[in-house]
C-alpha positions in Angstrom: 20.1 -22.3 -13.6 17.9 -18.9 -14.5 15.2 -20.7 -12.4 17.3 -21.0 -9.8 18.4 -17.6 -10.1 14.8 -15.5 -10.2 13.3 -18.4 -7.7 16.4 -17.1 -5.1 15.7 -13.8 -5.6 11.9 -14.2 -4.5 12.7 -15.9 -1.6 14.9 -13.2 -0.9 12.5 -10.8 -1.7 9.6 -12.7 0.8 12.6 -12.8 3.4 13.3 -9.2 2.9 9.6 -8.1 3.1 8.9 -10.1 6.2 12.3 -8.9 8.1 11.3 -4.9 6.6 8.2 -5.4 8.0 8.7 -6.0 11.9 12.2 -4.2 12.6 12.6 -1.3 9.5 15.2 -0.6 7.3 17.5 0.5 10.7 16.6 -2.6 12.7 16.4 -5.1 9.6 19.9 -7.4 8.8 20.7 -8.8 6.4 21.9 -12.2 7.7 18.4 -12.4 8.7 16.9 -12.6 5.5 19.7 -14.2 4.1 19.0 -17.2 6.7 15.3 -16.7 6.4 15.7 -16.8 2.8 18.1 -20.0 2.6 20.8 -18.0 1.4 24.4 -16.5 0.8 24.1 -13.2 2.6 26.6 -12.7 -0.9 23.5 -12.8 -2.8 21.5 -9.6 -0.6 24.3 -7.6 -2.8 24.9 -9.2 -6.1 20.9 -9.3 -7.0 20.4 -6.2 -5.0 22.6 -4.0 -3.6 23.3 -2.8 -0.5 20.2 -2.5 2.8 18.3 0.4 1.4 18.5 -0.8 -2.2 17.4 -3.4 -1.3 14.5 -2.2 0.7 13.4 0.2 -2.8 12.7 -3.5 -4.3 10.7 -4.3 -1.3 9.0 -1.5 -1.5 8.0 -0.6 -5.1 7.6 -4.8 -4.9 4.4 -4.2 -2.7 3.3 -1.2 -4.6 3.1 -3.1 -7.8 1.6 -6.4 -6.3 -0.8 -4.3 -4.3 -1.7 -2.6 -7.7 -2.5 -5.7 -9.3 -4.4 -6.6 -6.6 -6.2 -4.1 -5.9 -6.5 -2.1 -9.8 -7.1 2.5 -9.1 -10.9 2.8 -10.6 -11.8 6.6 -11.2 -15.3 5.2 -12.1 -15.2 4.2 -8.7 -13.5 5.5 -6.0 -15.5 4.3 -2.9 -15.4 0.8 -4.5 -11.3 0.8 -4.2 -11.5 2.4 -1.2 -13.3 -1.0 0.1 -10.7 -3.4 -1.8 -7.8 -1.5 -0.6 -9.3 -2.1 2.7 -10.1 -5.7 2.0 -6.1 -5.8 1.1 -5.2 -4.4 4.3 -7.1 -7.0 5.8 -5.2 -9.3 4.4 -2.3 -8.0 4.8 -1.9 -5.9 7.4 2.7 -6.1 7.2 1.9 -3.9 4.0 0.6 -1.3 6.9 4.2 -1.9 9.1 6.3 -1.6 6.0 4.5 2.0 5.0 5.4 3.5 8.6 8.3 2.5 8.7 9.1 3.8 4.7 7.9 7.2 6.1 9.9 7.0 8.6 13.3 5.7 7.2 12.7 6.9 3.3 9.7 9.0 2.9 11.2 9.9 -0.6 9.5 8.9 -2.5 10.6 6.1 -5.1 10.5 6.8 -8.8 7.7 4.3 -9.1 5.7 5.7 -6.2 5.5 9.0 -7.8 5.2 7.4 -10.9 2.4 5.6 -10.0 0.5 8.2 -8.0 1.1 10.9 -10.8 -0.8 8.1 -12.5 -3.6 8.8 -10.4 -4.4 12.3 -10.6 -4.3 12.9 -14.3 -6.6 10.0 -14.1 -9.5 11.5 -11.2 -8.2 15.3 -13.7 -9.7 13.1 -16.8 -13.0 11.9 -14.1 -13.5 15.8 -12.8 -13.1 17.7 -16.8 -15.7 14.6 -17.7 -18.0 15.7 -14.3 -17.6 12.6 -12.9 -16.3 13.4 -9.8 -16.2 15.4 -7.3 -14.4 18.9 -8.9 -14.3 21.3 -6.1 -11.7 19.5 -4.6 -7.9 18.7 -6.4 -7.0 15.5 -7.8 -4.2 15.2 -5.4 -5.8 15.5 -2.3 -8.5 13.1 -3.6 -6.1 10.6 -4.0 -4.8 11.9 -0.4 -7.5 11.5 1.3 -9.3 7.9 -0.2 -5.9 6.3 0.2 -5.7 8.0 3.9 -9.6 6.8 5.0 -8.9 3.3 2.7 -5.9 2.5 5.7 -7.1 5.1 9.0 -8.5 2.3 11.0 -4.7 0.4 9.8 -3.2 4.0 11.5 -5.1 4.7 14.2 -4.4 4.2 17.7 -7.4 2.4 17.8 -8.1 0.6 15.2 -4.8 -0.8 14.0 -4.7 -3.2 17.4 -8.2 -4.9 16.8 -7.6 -5.2 12.8 -4.2 -6.8 13.8 -5.9 -9.2 16.0 -4.9 -8.0 19.4 -8.9 -7.0 20.2 -10.9 -9.3 19.1 -13.1 -7.8 16.1 -15.3 -9.0 14.9 -17.6 -9.1 11.3 -20.0 -6.8 11.4 -17.6 -4.3 13.5 -15.0 -5.1 10.3 -18.3 -4.1 7.2 -19.3 -1.3 9.5 -15.7 -0.3 9.0 -15.1 0.0 6.0 -19.3 1.2 5.0 -17.5 4.1 6.8 -14.4 3.6 4.2 -16.8 3.6 1.5 -19.1 6.2 1.9 -17.0 8.5 3.0 -14.9 8.7 0.3 -18.6 8.3 -2.5 -19.5 11.8 -0.6 -16.4 12.5 -1.0 -16.0 12.2 -4.5 -20.0 12.7 -6.0 -20.4 14.0 -9.2 -21.8 16.9 -8.8 -26.3 16.4 -9.3 -27.4 17.7 -12.8 -28.5 20.9 -12.7 -32.4 21.8 -15.2 
């Protein structure tokens, strides 16, 4: 029975992700989520509470999956940005969900805040050790690194191209990725030792 419960929860979360990425929080319908998951609509409320709580749970799950798929590496921020770029190329639906979240629920959840705080703390330590450029605040480095990795998915001409609406060849995609990596490298490179 517990296996059925876990499987039902997973199906509901998968269906909710697709629904929220497509329609946002306001436009999503729990009856469509339930139908897509092959579950009773009542189970959404039993497992997750209301629609807003389901949305928060979907975002939390995406954050956890993203952290697992693309671990934060303070020792290689350019590599991290490139890996994040690659992850988003394979999952453009994530950027749609992020856009809806920023529009409809802009406040960070506890798990989002904790994830961000841990990365900022790691950057501050790396700066103190001389591994990362100390002239830019850790919070700014993190925000800019994330923004650079996501830029082609949020820019007017970049988003459509990466979602397949405009043909983008492998060479162009590789050039975009290289630009992201180089920008992060230049921003975060530790100063050369003097003397």
